[in-house]
N, CA, C and O atoms as CSV, one atom per row, in Angstrom:
chain,resi,resn,atom,element,x,y,z
A,1,UNK,N,N,0.700,-1.152,-0.007
A,1,UNK,CA,C,-0.018,-0.062,0.026
A,1,UNK,C,C,0.988,1.302,0.023
A,1,UNK,O,O,1.938,1.479,0.785
A,2,UNK,N,N,0.562,2.133,-0.946
A,2,UNK,CA,C,1.424,3.386,-0.950
A,2,UNK,C,C,0.946,4.395,0.082
A,2,UNK,O,O,-0.234,4.440,0.429
A,3,UNK,N,N,1.867,5.190,0.556
A,3,UNK,CA,C,1.646,6.247,1.337
A,3,UNK,C,C,1.097,7.387,0.649
A,3,UNK,O,O,1.020,7.335,-0.579
A,4,UNK,N,N,0.720,8.371,1.246
A,4,UNK,CA,C,0.116,9.659,0.605
A,4,UNK,C,C,1.260,10.365,-0.274
A,4,UNK,O,O,1.193,10.698,-1.458
A,5,UNK,N,N,2.314,10.502,0.613
A,5,UNK,CA,C,3.453,11.055,-0.142
A,5,UNK,C,C,3.985,10.300,-1.384
A,5,UNK,O,O,4.469,10.955,-2.307
A,6,UNK,N,N,3.922,9.056,-1.444
A,6,UNK,CA,C,4.283,8.244,-2.482
A,6,UNK,C,C,3.210,8.516,-3.768
A,6,UNK,O,O,3.503,8.701,-4.949
A,7,UNK,N,N,1.934,8.480,-3.169
A,7,UNK,CA,C,0.926,8.676,-4.348
A,7,UNK,C,C,1.085,10.094,-4.966
A,7,UNK,O,O,0.961,10.218,-6.185
A,8,UNK,N,N,1.346,11.134,-4.206
A,8,UNK,CA,C,1.502,12.416,-4.791
A,8,UNK,C,C,2.665,12.383,-5.734
A,8,UNK,O,O,2.600,12.866,-6.865
A,9,UNK,N,N,3.842,11.743,-5.191
A,9,UNK,CA,C,5.012,11.610,-6.021
A,9,UNK,C,C,4.709,10.943,-7.328
A,9,UNK,O,O,5.172,11.440,-8.354
A,10,UNK,N,N,3.996,9.896,-7.380
A,10,UNK,CA,C,3.461,9.163,-8.560
A,10,UNK,C,C,2.732,10.167,-9.453
A,10,UNK,O,O,2.980,10.245,-10.656
A,11,UNK,N,N,1.769,10.984,-8.799
A,11,UNK,CA,C,1.090,11.992,-9.777
A,11,UNK,C,C,1.834,12.949,-10.335
A,11,UNK,O,O,1.588,13.343,-11.475
A,12,UNK,N,N,2.926,13.485,-9.534
A,12,UNK,CA,C,3.927,14.349,-10.208
A,12,UNK,C,C,4.694,13.709,-11.294
A,12,UNK,O,O,5.035,14.378,-12.269
A,13,UNK,N,N,4.984,12.469,-11.190
A,13,UNK,CA,C,5.745,11.754,-12.218
A,13,UNK,C,C,4.745,11.501,-13.381
A,13,UNK,O,O,5.200,11.562,-14.523
A,14,UNK,N,N,3.482,11.232,-13.211
A,14,UNK,CA,C,2.526,11.312,-14.339
A,14,UNK,C,C,2.524,12.568,-15.052
A,14,UNK,O,O,2.742,12.636,-16.261
A,15,UNK,N,N,2.276,13.576,-14.305
A,15,UNK,CA,C,2.174,14.963,-14.999
A,15,UNK,C,C,3.442,15.327,-15.793
A,15,UNK,O,O,3.424,15.901,-16.882
A,16,UNK,N,N,4.535,14.933,-15.137
A,16,UNK,CA,C,5.942,15.301,-15.994
A,16,UNK,C,C,5.974,14.290,-17.240
A,16,UNK,O,O,6.383,14.686,-18.331
A,17,UNK,N,N,5.546,13.021,-17.054
A,17,UNK,CA,C,5.639,12.098,-18.235
A,17,UNK,C,C,4.653,12.466,-19.252
A,17,UNK,O,O,4.806,12.137,-20.429
A,18,UNK,N,N,3.512,13.226,-18.783
A,18,UNK,CA,C,2.574,13.567,-19.890
A,18,UNK,C,C,2.796,14.892,-20.506
A,18,UNK,O,O,1.995,15.461,-21.248
A,19,UNK,N,N,4.071,15.381,-20.097
A,19,UNK,CA,C,4.383,16.787,-20.461
A,19,UNK,C,C,3.276,17.825,-20.393
A,19,UNK,O,O,2.948,18.543,-21.337
A,20,UNK,N,N,2.787,17.832,-19.301
A,20,UNK,CA,C,1.635,18.702,-19.068
A,20,UNK,C,C,2.095,20.270,-19.325
A,20,UNK,O,O,3.073,20.808,-18.806
A,21,UNK,N,N,1.218,20.842,-20.192
A,21,UNK,CA,C,1.533,22.223,-20.561
A,21,UNK,C,C,1.067,23.190,-19.485
A,21,UNK,O,O,-0.135,23.352,-19.275
A,22,UNK,N,N,1.945,23.795,-18.844
A,22,UNK,CA,C,1.638,24.773,-17.810
A,22,UNK,C,C,1.264,26.134,-18.436
A,22,UNK,O,O,1.197,27.099,-17.673
A,23,UNK,N,N,1.027,26.296,-19.684
A,23,UNK,CA,C,0.665,27.597,-20.358
A,23,UNK,C,C,-0.827,27.589,-20.460
A,23,UNK,O,O,-1.433,28.646,-20.639
A,24,UNK,N,N,-1.479,26.376,-20.349
A,24,UNK,CA,C,-2.998,26.264,-20.551
A,24,UNK,C,C,-3.601,26.434,-19.203
A,24,UNK,O,O,-2.891,26.321,-18.204
A,25,UNK,N,N,-4.788,26.682,-19.122
A,25,UNK,CA,C,-5.580,26.945,-17.994
A,25,UNK,C,C,-5.712,25.519,-17.119
A,25,UNK,O,O,-5.532,25.482,-15.902
A,26,UNK,N,N,-6.004,24.526,-17.816
A,26,UNK,CA,C,-6.190,23.166,-17.347
A,26,UNK,C,C,-4.835,22.670,-16.765
A,26,UNK,O,O,-4.810,22.062,-15.695
A,27,UNK,N,N,-3.627,22.955,-17.530
A,27,UNK,CA,C,-2.492,22.587,-17.173
A,27,UNK,C,C,-2.066,23.149,-15.716
A,27,UNK,O,O,-1.630,22.469,-14.786
A,28,UNK,N,N,-2.289,24.533,-15.730
A,28,UNK,CA,C,-2.063,25.282,-14.536
A,28,UNK,C,C,-2.799,24.756,-13.292
A,28,UNK,O,O,-2.255,24.595,-12.200
A,29,UNK,N,N,-4.060,24.509,-13.559
A,29,UNK,CA,C,-4.906,24.152,-12.597
A,29,UNK,C,C,-4.305,22.730,-11.950
A,29,UNK,O,O,-4.098,22.631,-10.741
A,30,UNK,N,N,-4.067,21.722,-12.825
A,30,UNK,CA,C,-3.681,20.396,-12.458
A,30,UNK,C,C,-2.273,20.559,-11.679
A,30,UNK,O,O,-2.041,20.073,-10.572
A,31,UNK,N,N,-1.476,21.241,-12.364
A,31,UNK,CA,C,-0.140,21.393,-11.616
A,31,UNK,C,C,-0.293,22.030,-10.184
A,31,UNK,O,O,0.319,21.609,-9.202
A,32,UNK,N,N,-1.124,23.032,-10.166
A,32,UNK,CA,C,-1.421,23.613,-8.724
A,32,UNK,C,C,-1.993,22.683,-7.767
A,32,UNK,O,O,-1.718,22.775,-6.570
A,33,UNK,N,N,-2.770,21.799,-8.223
A,33,UNK,CA,C,-3.297,20.871,-7.410
A,33,UNK,C,C,-2.508,19.815,-6.939
A,33,UNK,O,O,-2.671,19.305,-5.831
A,34,UNK,N,N,-1.548,19.430,-7.851
A,34,UNK,CA,C,-0.572,18.436,-7.524
A,34,UNK,C,C,0.485,19.103,-6.444
A,34,UNK,O,O,0.953,18.399,-5.549
A,35,UNK,N,N,0.818,20.419,-6.567
A,35,UNK,CA,C,1.611,20.986,-5.643
A,35,UNK,C,C,0.988,20.978,-4.254
A,35,UNK,O,O,1.573,20.617,-3.233
A,36,UNK,N,N,-0.371,21.454,-4.339
A,36,UNK,CA,C,-1.095,21.432,-3.014
A,36,UNK,C,C,-1.205,20.091,-2.486
A,36,UNK,O,O,-1.021,19.933,-1.279
A,37,UNK,N,N,-1.476,19.118,-3.212
A,37,UNK,CA,C,-1.482,17.795,-2.622
A,37,UNK,C,C,-0.175,17.395,-2.026
A,37,UNK,O,O,-0.128,16.689,-1.019
A,38,UNK,N,N,0.919,17.853,-2.658
A,38,UNK,CA,C,2.238,17.455,-2.138
A,38,UNK,C,C,2.511,18.151,-0.604
A,38,UNK,O,O,3.113,17.597,0.316
A,39,UNK,N,N,1.924,19.473,-0.576
A,39,UNK,CA,C,2.121,20.091,0.764
A,39,UNK,C,C,1.212,19.453,1.654
A,39,UNK,O,O,1.573,19.380,2.829
A,40,UNK,N,N,0.056,18.954,1.323
A,40,UNK,CA,C,-0.866,18.271,2.295
A,40,UNK,C,C,-0.257,17.029,2.760
A,40,UNK,O,O,-0.321,16.677,3.938
A,41,UNK,N,N,0.340,16.355,1.838
A,41,UNK,CA,C,0.935,14.967,2.080
A,41,UNK,C,C,2.029,15.004,3.031
A,41,UNK,O,O,2.185,14.121,3.874
A,42,UNK,N,N,2.880,16.134,2.896
A,42,UNK,CA,C,4.013,16.416,3.779
A,42,UNK,C,C,3.654,16.653,5.225
A,42,UNK,O,O,4.183,16.107,6.194
A,43,UNK,N,N,2.633,17.590,5.236
A,43,UNK,CA,C,1.998,17.908,6.556
A,43,UNK,C,C,1.320,16.633,7.352
A,43,UNK,O,O,1.456,16.485,8.566
A,44,UNK,N,N,0.600,15.768,6.546
A,44,UNK,CA,C,0.116,14.598,7.089
A,44,UNK,C,C,1.185,13.732,7.594
A,44,UNK,O,O,1.075,13.185,8.692
A,45,UNK,N,N,2.193,13.584,6.862
A,45,UNK,CA,C,3.355,12.764,7.234
A,45,UNK,C,C,3.949,13.313,8.587
A,45,UNK,O,O,4.230,12.542,9.505
A,46,UNK,N,N,4.120,14.613,8.669
A,46,UNK,CA,C,4.572,15.211,9.846
A,46,UNK,C,C,3.749,14.905,11.167
A,46,UNK,O,O,4.219,14.635,12.273
A,47,UNK,N,N,2.366,15.013,10.790
A,47,UNK,CA,C,1.394,14.833,11.950
A,47,UNK,C,C,1.378,13.354,12.298
A,47,UNK,O,O,1.102,13.004,13.446
A,48,UNK,N,N,1.659,12.492,11.365
A,48,UNK,CA,C,1.658,11.010,11.814
A,48,UNK,C,C,2.785,10.661,12.654
A,48,UNK,O,O,2.656,9.882,13.598
A,49,UNK,N,N,4.049,11.288,12.304
A,49,UNK,CA,C,5.258,11.203,13.101
A,49,UNK,C,C,5.018,11.829,14.503
A,49,UNK,O,O,5.442,11.215,15.482
A,50,UNK,N,N,4.377,12.990,14.664
A,50,UNK,CA,C,4.140,13.611,15.895
A,50,UNK,C,C,3.206,12.645,16.740
A,50,UNK,O,O,3.447,12.354,17.911
A,51,UNK,N,N,2.209,12.220,16.085
A,51,UNK,CA,C,1.181,11.324,16.875
A,51,UNK,C,C,1.922,10.094,17.358
A,51,UNK,O,O,1.649,9.680,18.485
A,52,UNK,N,N,2.750,9.519,16.692
A,52,UNK,CA,C,3.412,8.322,17.151
A,52,UNK,C,C,4.376,8.576,18.123
A,52,UNK,O,O,4.585,7.714,18.977
A,53,UNK,N,N,5.048,9.714,18.130
A,53,UNK,CA,C,5.941,10.207,19.318
A,53,UNK,C,C,5.241,10.481,20.599
A,53,UNK,O,O,5.624,10.117,21.711
A,54,UNK,N,N,4.113,11.201,20.305
A,54,UNK,CA,C,3.225,11.487,21.480
A,54,UNK,C,C,2.554,10.127,22.126
A,54,UNK,O,O,2.406,10.015,23.343
A,55,UNK,N,N,2.236,9.297,21.364
A,55,UNK,CA,C,1.805,8.029,21.954
A,55,UNK,C,C,2.721,7.219,22.653
A,55,UNK,O,O,2.438,6.579,23.666
A,56,UNK,N,N,3.886,7.256,22.072
A,56,UNK,CA,C,5.121,6.476,22.808
A,56,UNK,C,C,5.281,7.312,24.256
A,56,UNK,O,O,5.574,6.679,25.270
A,57,UNK,N,N,5.094,8.628,24.299
A,57,UNK,CA,C,5.413,9.260,25.417
A,57,UNK,C,C,4.324,9.033,26.364
A,57,UNK,O,O,4.579,8.836,27.552
A,58,UNK,N,N,3.098,9.048,25.909
A,58,UNK,CA,C,1.947,8.740,26.886
A,58,UNK,C,C,2.015,7.508,27.401
A,58,UNK,O,O,1.568,7.374,28.540
A,59,UNK,N,N,2.538,6.405,26.759
A,59,UNK,CA,C,2.583,5.040,27.099
A,59,UNK,C,C,3.656,5.018,28.299
A,59,UNK,O,O,3.487,4.349,29.318
A,60,UNK,N,N,4.661,5.742,28.083
A,60,UNK,CA,C,5.846,5.889,29.186
A,60,UNK,C,C,5.234,6.598,30.441
A,60,UNK,O,O,5.502,6.274,31.597
A,61,UNK,N,N,4.401,7.578,30.086
A,61,UNK,CA,C,3.809,8.198,31.410
A,61,UNK,C,C,2.925,7.427,32.191
A,61,UNK,O,O,2.881,7.456,33.421
A,62,UNK,N,N,2.090,6.605,31.310
A,62,UNK,CA,C,1.142,5.584,31.898
A,62,UNK,C,C,1.971,4.551,32.664
A,62,UNK,O,O,1.538,4.159,33.747
A,63,UNK,N,N,3.033,4.117,32.229
A,63,UNK,CA,C,3.875,3.078,32.977
A,63,UNK,C,C,4.404,3.740,34.218
A,63,UNK,O,O,4.333,3.171,35.307
A,64,UNK,N,N,4.952,4.973,34.068
A,64,UNK,CA,C,5.453,5.678,35.255
A,64,UNK,C,C,4.419,5.920,36.392
A,64,UNK,O,O,4.644,5.675,37.577
A,65,UNK,N,N,3.215,6.448,35.879
A,65,UNK,CA,C,2.133,6.469,36.829
A,65,UNK,C,C,1.795,5.278,37.512
A,65,UNK,O,O,1.510,5.309,38.709
A,66,UNK,N,N,1.801,4.187,36.828
A,66,UNK,CA,C,1.502,2.787,37.424
A,66,UNK,C,C,2.424,2.464,38.386
A,66,UNK,O,O,2.046,1.916,39.422
A,67,UNK,N,N,3.728,2.758,38.172
A,67,UNK,CA,C,4.749,2.563,39.208
A,67,UNK,C,C,4.458,3.371,40.498
A,67,UNK,O,O,4.409,2.822,41.598
A,68,UNK,N,N,4.260,4.750,40.306
A,68,UNK,CA,C,4.049,5.616,41.387
A,68,UNK,C,C,2.801,5.029,42.122
A,68,UNK,O,O,2.852,4.888,43.344
A,69,UNK,N,N,1.722,4.695,41.444
A,69,UNK,CA,C,0.428,4.219,42.175
A,69,UNK,C,C,0.928,2.998,42.904
A,69,UNK,O,O,0.614,2.955,44.094
A,70,UNK,N,N,1.663,1.969,42.419
A,70,UNK,CA,C,2.048,0.849,43.108
A,70,UNK,C,C,2.947,1.212,44.376
A,70,UNK,O,O,2.864,0.547,45.409
A,71,UNK,N,N,3.753,2.226,44.255
A,71,UNK,CA,C,4.704,2.636,45.375
A,71,UNK,C,C,3.817,3.337,46.426
A,71,UNK,O,O,4.049,3.181,47.625
A,72,UNK,N,N,2.812,4.102,45.986
A,72,UNK,CA,C,1.978,4.984,47.003
A,72,UNK,C,C,0.916,4.096,47.519
A,72,UNK,O,O,0.717,4.134,48.733
A,73,UNK,N,N,0.229,3.331,46.818
A,73,UNK,CA,C,-0.861,2.458,47.358
A,73,UNK,C,C,-0.682,0.993,47.613
A,73,UNK,O,O,-1.438,0.310,48.303
A,74,UNK,N,N,0.357,0.590,47.010
A,74,UNK,CA,C,0.658,-0.859,47.091
A,74,UNK,C,C,-0.245,-1.577,46.257
A,74,UNK,O,O,-0.839,-1.003,45.344
A,75,UNK,N,N,-0.414,-2.942,46.530
A,75,UNK,CA,C,-1.358,-3.834,45.725
A,75,UNK,C,C,-2.533,-3.838,46.572
A,75,UNK,O,O,-2.508,-4.426,47.653
A,76,UNK,N,N,-3.736,-3.120,46.089
A,76,UNK,CA,C,-4.897,-2.952,46.850
A,76,UNK,C,C,-5.605,-4.206,46.960
A,76,UNK,O,O,-6.292,-4.387,47.966
A,77,UNK,N,N,-5.532,-5.156,46.012
A,77,UNK,CA,C,-6.062,-6.538,46.096
A,77,UNK,C,C,-5.705,-7.311,47.262
A,77,UNK,O,O,-6.532,-8.032,47.820
A,78,UNK,N,N,-4.386,-7.181,47.699
A,78,UNK,CA,C,-3.878,-7.965,48.732
A,78,UNK,C,C,-4.180,-7.351,50.223
A,78,UNK,O,O,-3.910,-7.968,51.253
A,79,UNK,N,N,-4.713,-6.190,50.197
A,79,UNK,CA,C,-4.928,-5.446,51.306
A,79,UNK,C,C,-6.332,-5.484,51.747
A,79,UNK,O,O,-7.259,-5.609,50.947
A,80,UNK,N,N,-6.498,-5.369,53.104
A,80,UNK,CA,C,-7.776,-5.156,53.705
A,80,UNK,C,C,-8.119,-3.719,54.053
A,80,UNK,O,O,-7.218,-3.012,54.503
A,81,UNK,N,N,-9.271,-3.249,53.896
A,81,UNK,CA,C,-9.502,-1.850,54.252
A,81,UNK,C,C,-9.379,-1.676,55.786
A,81,UNK,O,O,-9.254,-0.560,56.290
A,82,UNK,N,N,-9.420,-2.856,56.536
A,82,UNK,CA,C,-9.497,-2.639,57.988
A,82,UNK,C,C,-8.076,-3.175,58.349
A,82,UNK,O,O,-7.863,-4.386,58.286
A,83,UNK,N,N,-7.213,-2.402,58.682
A,83,UNK,CA,C,-5.987,-2.781,59.043
A,83,UNK,C,C,-5.899,-3.571,60.483
A,83,UNK,O,O,-6.533,-3.135,61.444
A,84,UNK,N,N,-5.218,-4.558,60.574
A,84,UNK,CA,C,-5.276,-5.490,61.850
A,84,UNK,C,C,-4.779,-4.636,63.021
A,84,UNK,O,O,-5.152,-4.920,64.159
A,85,UNK,N,N,-4.001,-3.660,62.809
A,85,UNK,CA,C,-3.469,-2.920,64.061
A,85,UNK,C,C,-4.442,-1.857,64.470
A,85,UNK,O,O,-4.182,-1.207,65.482
A,86,UNK,N,N,-5.596,-1.596,63.752
A,86,UNK,CA,C,-6.546,-0.652,64.051
A,86,UNK,C,C,-7.478,-1.183,65.185
A,86,UNK,O,O,-7.949,-2.317,65.102
A,87,UNK,N,N,-7.736,-0.390,66.212
A,87,UNK,CA,C,-8.726,-0.941,67.136
A,87,UNK,C,C,-10.148,-0.503,66.684
A,87,UNK,O,O,-11.101,-1.213,67.004
A,88,UNK,N,N,-10.331,0.570,65.993
A,88,UNK,CA,C,-11.710,0.943,65.653
A,88,UNK,C,C,-12.240,0.103,64.569
A,88,UNK,O,O,-11.511,-0.370,63.697
A,89,UNK,N,N,-13.589,-0.092,64.630
A,89,UNK,CA,C,-14.289,-0.859,63.682
A,89,UNK,C,C,-14.572,0.146,62.442
A,89,UNK,O,O,-15.014,1.286,62.589
A,90,UNK,N,N,-14.249,-0.450,61.199
A,90,UNK,CA,C,-14.452,0.297,60.018
A,90,UNK,C,C,-15.769,-0.125,59.302
A,90,UNK,O,O,-16.158,-1.293,59.294
A,91,UNK,N,N,-16.388,0.838,58.738
A,91,UNK,CA,C,-17.572,0.477,58.032
A,91,UNK,C,C,-17.554,0.980,56.497
A,91,UNK,O,O,-17.102,2.106,56.289
A,92,UNK,N,N,-17.922,0.370,55.638
A,92,UNK,CA,C,-17.855,0.722,54.288
A,92,UNK,C,C,-19.145,1.425,53.894
A,92,UNK,O,O,-20.254,1.008,54.226
A,93,UNK,N,N,-18.931,2.529,53.156
A,93,UNK,CA,C,-20.239,3.276,52.643
A,93,UNK,C,C,-19.947,3.645,51.172
A,93,UNK,O,O,-18.865,4.067,50.763
A,94,UNK,N,N,-21.079,3.427,50.414
A,94,UNK,CA,C,-21.009,3.662,49.000
A,94,UNK,C,C,-21.745,5.002,48.788
A,94,UNK,O,O,-22.898,5.169,49.184
A,95,UNK,N,N,-21.007,5.983,48.125
A,95,UNK,CA,C,-21.653,7.185,47.623
A,95,UNK,C,C,-22.622,6.962,46.665
A,95,UNK,O,O,-22.360,6.342,45.634
A,96,UNK,N,N,-23.797,7.441,46.923
A,96,UNK,CA,C,-24.876,7.249,45.910
A,96,UNK,C,C,-24.670,7.986,44.499
A,96,UNK,O,O,-25.137,7.608,43.424
A,97,UNK,N,N,-23.918,9.050,44.714
A,97,UNK,CA,C,-23.713,9.974,43.523
A,97,UNK,C,C,-22.704,9.371,42.559
A,97,UNK,O,O,-22.992,9.178,41.377
A,98,UNK,N,N,-21.359,9.036,43.148
A,98,UNK,CA,C,-20.360,8.581,42.320
A,98,UNK,C,C,-19.953,7.245,42.305
A,98,UNK,O,O,-19.169,6.823,41.456
A,99,UNK,N,N,-20.536,6.403,43.376
A,99,UNK,CA,C,-20.273,4.950,43.540
A,99,UNK,C,C,-18.922,4.857,44.185
A,99,UNK,O,O,-18.462,3.715,44.194
A,100,UNK,N,N,-18.251,5.703,44.673
A,100,UNK,CA,C,-16.918,5.560,45.358
A,100,UNK,C,C,-17.171,4.984,46.798
A,100,UNK,O,O,-18.050,5.479,47.503
A,101,UNK,N,N,-16.420,3.969,47.220
A,101,UNK,CA,C,-16.375,3.321,48.394
A,101,UNK,C,C,-15.536,4.050,49.517
A,101,UNK,O,O,-14.343,4.320,49.384
A,102,UNK,N,N,-16.282,4.334,50.625
A,102,UNK,CA,C,-15.436,5.177,51.597
A,102,UNK,C,C,-15.523,4.253,52.901
A,102,UNK,O,O,-16.603,3.794,53.271
A,103,UNK,N,N,-14.417,4.026,53.521
A,103,UNK,CA,C,-14.270,3.482,54.862
A,103,UNK,C,C,-14.363,4.394,55.983
A,103,UNK,O,O,-13.546,5.303,56.132
A,104,UNK,N,N,-15.394,4.173,56.832
A,104,UNK,CA,C,-15.531,5.113,57.952
A,104,UNK,C,C,-15.401,4.497,59.353
A,104,UNK,O,O,-15.767,3.335,59.529
A,105,UNK,N,N,-14.900,5.219,60.343
A,105,UNK,CA,C,-14.789,4.605,61.697
A,105,UNK,C,C,-15.975,5.145,62.376
A,105,UNK,O,O,-16.725,5.924,61.788
A,106,UNK,N,N,-16.199,4.730,63.700
A,106,UNK,CA,C,-17.318,5.134,64.436
A,106,UNK,C,C,-17.286,6.557,64.732
A,106,UNK,O,O,-18.349,7.179,64.700
A,107,UNK,N,N,-16.206,7.144,65.014
A,107,UNK,CA,C,-16.168,8.559,65.104
A,107,UNK,C,C,-16.652,9.424,64.165
A,107,UNK,O,O,-17.246,10.456,64.476
A,108,UNK,N,N,-16.406,9.024,62.837
A,108,UNK,CA,C,-16.993,9.621,61.614
A,108,UNK,C,C,-18.469,9.455,61.400
A,108,UNK,O,O,-19.230,10.274,60.884
A,109,UNK,N,N,-18.774,8.182,61.909
A,109,UNK,CA,C,-20.254,7.853,61.813
A,109,UNK,C,C,-21.057,8.703,62.916
A,109,UNK,O,O,-22.173,9.162,62.675
A,110,UNK,N,N,-20.450,8.860,64.050
A,110,UNK,CA,C,-21.177,9.655,65.117
A,110,UNK,C,C,-21.582,11.218,64.804
A,110,UNK,O,O,-22.480,11.871,65.336
A,111,UNK,N,N,-20.646,11.626,63.774
A,111,UNK,CA,C,-20.852,12.981,63.234
A,111,UNK,C,C,-21.967,13.081,62.493
A,111,UNK,O,O,-22.511,14.178,62.369
A,112,UNK,N,N,-22.495,11.899,61.864
A,112,UNK,CA,C,-23.831,11.994,61.104
A,112,UNK,C,C,-23.727,12.284,59.647
A,112,UNK,O,O,-24.618,11.989,58.850
A,113,UNK,N,N,-22.574,12.891,59.313
A,113,UNK,CA,C,-22.555,13.304,57.836
A,113,UNK,C,C,-20.891,13.532,57.568
A,113,UNK,O,O,-19.995,13.784,58.373
A,114,UNK,N,N,-20.861,13.352,56.215
A,114,UNK,CA,C,-19.423,13.713,55.724
A,114,UNK,C,C,-19.584,13.970,54.207
A,114,UNK,O,O,-20.553,13.529,53.589
A,115,UNK,N,N,-18.679,14.642,53.670
A,115,UNK,CA,C,-18.554,14.969,52.325
A,115,UNK,C,C,-17.837,13.815,51.747
A,115,UNK,O,O,-16.857,13.329,52.312
A,116,UNK,N,N,-18.352,13.324,50.526
A,116,UNK,CA,C,-17.647,12.431,49.723
A,116,UNK,C,C,-16.284,12.988,49.281
A,116,UNK,O,O,-16.231,14.031,48.630
A,117,UNK,N,N,-15.072,12.233,49.664
A,117,UNK,CA,C,-13.880,12.845,49.056
A,117,UNK,C,C,-13.732,12.807,47.655
A,117,UNK,O,O,-12.882,13.516,47.116
A,118,UNK,N,N,-14.526,11.996,46.949
A,118,UNK,CA,C,-14.391,11.946,45.531
A,118,UNK,C,C,-15.140,12.991,44.782
A,118,UNK,O,O,-14.574,13.716,43.964
A,119,UNK,N,N,-16.549,13.082,45.085
A,119,UNK,CA,C,-17.355,14.068,44.358
A,119,UNK,C,C,-17.879,15.205,45.111
A,119,UNK,O,O,-18.456,16.103,44.499
A,120,UNK,N,N,-17.715,15.262,46.556
A,120,UNK,CA,C,-18.154,16.406,47.415
A,120,UNK,C,C,-19.570,16.204,47.846
A,120,UNK,O,O,-20.081,16.996,48.637
A,121,UNK,N,N,-20.237,15.173,47.363
A,121,UNK,CA,C,-21.701,15.036,47.819
A,121,UNK,C,C,-21.789,14.771,49.303
A,121,UNK,O,O,-21.078,13.919,49.836
A,122,UNK,N,N,-22.732,15.559,50.021
A,122,UNK,CA,C,-22.846,15.344,51.353
A,122,UNK,C,C,-23.650,14.050,51.655
A,122,UNK,O,O,-24.734,13.837,51.113
A,123,UNK,N,N,-23.077,13.192,52.545
A,123,UNK,CA,C,-23.529,11.873,52.833
A,123,UNK,C,C,-23.971,12.045,54.312
A,123,UNK,O,O,-23.237,12.527,55.175
A,124,UNK,N,N,-25.281,11.593,54.535
A,124,UNK,CA,C,-25.834,11.562,55.865
A,124,UNK,C,C,-26.284,10.214,56.177
A,124,UNK,O,O,-26.793,9.512,55.302
A,125,UNK,N,N,-26.117,9.786,57.447
A,125,UNK,CA,C,-26.372,8.470,57.797
A,125,UNK,C,C,-26.678,8.417,59.351
A,125,UNK,O,O,-26.276,9.211,60.202
A,126,UNK,N,N,-27.486,7.296,59.531
A,126,UNK,CA,C,-27.759,6.950,61.007
A,126,UNK,C,C,-26.799,5.767,61.420
A,126,UNK,O,O,-26.727,4.838,60.615
A,127,UNK,N,N,-26.164,5.699,62.407
A,127,UNK,CA,C,-25.331,4.603,62.805
A,127,UNK,C,C,-26.114,3.720,63.734
A,127,UNK,O,O,-26.670,4.167,64.737
A,128,UNK,N,N,-26.147,2.444,63.375
A,128,UNK,CA,C,-26.795,1.344,64.259
A,128,UNK,C,C,-25.542,0.517,64.677
A,128,UNK,O,O,-24.652,0.182,63.894
A,129,UNK,N,N,-25.582,0.231,66.002
A,129,UNK,CA,C,-24.452,-0.637,66.360
A,129,UNK,C,C,-24.955,-2.130,66.012
A,129,UNK,O,O,-26.129,-2.477,65.886
A,130,UNK,N,N,-23.793,-2.943,65.883
A,130,UNK,CA,C,-24.089,-4.383,65.470
A,130,UNK,C,C,-22.816,-4.897,64.692
A,130,UNK,O,O,-21.803,-4.229,64.491
A,131,UNK,N,N,-23.027,-6.130,64.309
A,131,UNK,CA,C,-21.948,-6.724,63.540
A,131,UNK,C,C,-22.127,-6.323,62.130
A,131,UNK,O,O,-23.008,-6.883,61.478
A,132,UNK,N,N,-21.362,-5.381,61.570
A,132,UNK,CA,C,-21.440,-4.974,60.257
A,132,UNK,C,C,-20.170,-5.430,59.410
A,132,UNK,O,O,-19.043,-5.296,59.887
A,133,UNK,N,N,-20.363,-5.940,58.216
A,133,UNK,CA,C,-19.168,-6.263,57.393
A,133,UNK,C,C,-18.789,-4.924,56.727
A,133,UNK,O,O,-19.631,-4.054,56.505
A,134,UNK,N,N,-17.591,-4.808,56.445
A,134,UNK,CA,C,-16.810,-3.574,55.759
A,134,UNK,C,C,-16.700,-3.841,54.285
A,134,UNK,O,O,-16.273,-2.981,53.514
A,135,UNK,N,N,-17.084,-5.027,53.899
A,135,UNK,CA,C,-16.941,-5.353,52.446
A,135,UNK,C,C,-15.675,-5.982,52.106
A,135,UNK,O,O,-15.445,-6.263,50.930
A,136,UNK,N,N,-14.856,-6.223,52.996
A,136,UNK,CA,C,-13.542,-6.799,52.752
A,136,UNK,C,C,-13.618,-8.404,53.028
A,136,UNK,O,O,-12.658,-9.138,52.795
A,137,UNK,N,N,-14.797,-8.851,53.522
A,137,UNK,CA,C,-14.882,-10.414,53.799
A,137,UNK,C,C,-14.804,-10.503,55.240
A,137,UNK,O,O,-15.197,-11.551,55.752
A,138,UNK,N,N,-14.335,-9.523,56.024
A,138,UNK,CA,C,-14.097,-9.653,57.371
A,138,UNK,C,C,-15.316,-9.063,58.223
A,138,UNK,O,O,-15.894,-8.085,57.749
A,139,UNK,N,N,-15.741,-9.577,59.426
A,139,UNK,CA,C,-16.881,-9.028,60.201
A,139,UNK,C,C,-16.149,-8.385,61.370
A,139,UNK,O,O,-15.182,-8.909,61.923
A,140,UNK,N,N,-16.663,-7.247,61.697
A,140,UNK,CA,C,-15.990,-6.449,62.749
A,140,UNK,C,C,-17.124,-6.259,63.929
A,140,UNK,O,O,-18.242,-5.844,63.626
A,141,UNK,N,N,-16.816,-6.550,65.149
A,141,UNK,CA,C,-17.611,-6.497,66.231
A,141,UNK,C,C,-17.114,-5.257,67.098
A,141,UNK,O,O,-15.939,-4.889,67.092
A,142,UNK,N,N,-18.174,-4.615,67.887
A,142,UNK,CA,C,-17.777,-3.678,68.835
A,142,UNK,C,C,-16.955,-4.081,69.917
A,142,UNK,O,O,-16.599,-3.259,70.761
């Protein structure tokens, strides 16, 4: 498959091979069209190179961000939201607006409301004592 620049070069060769007369109106028009196509082809080629370079840079940034997230948050699949060292019971609440899962302790629940850290929606709740799962598969008791 020929590239755009190769196709324009082919058209230029055809025009030269046909000994197109640049003194006629039709000849002037066709030669001007071929010159314009050549400029467009070079611009498209430059844009393709730029997009390829930017795509490679975005891939590198994505890899670097993944490393930073791993260093910052660790492997969340292996961690429980309720740290064994914590004495407080944690409860999991899902924000009805954005679906973000928020872990709360009893002190936060006693306040009766918080703003979702993800979307800012005010979350209000009534706390009832009992054996409540936090969503991590563990049950916490008071």
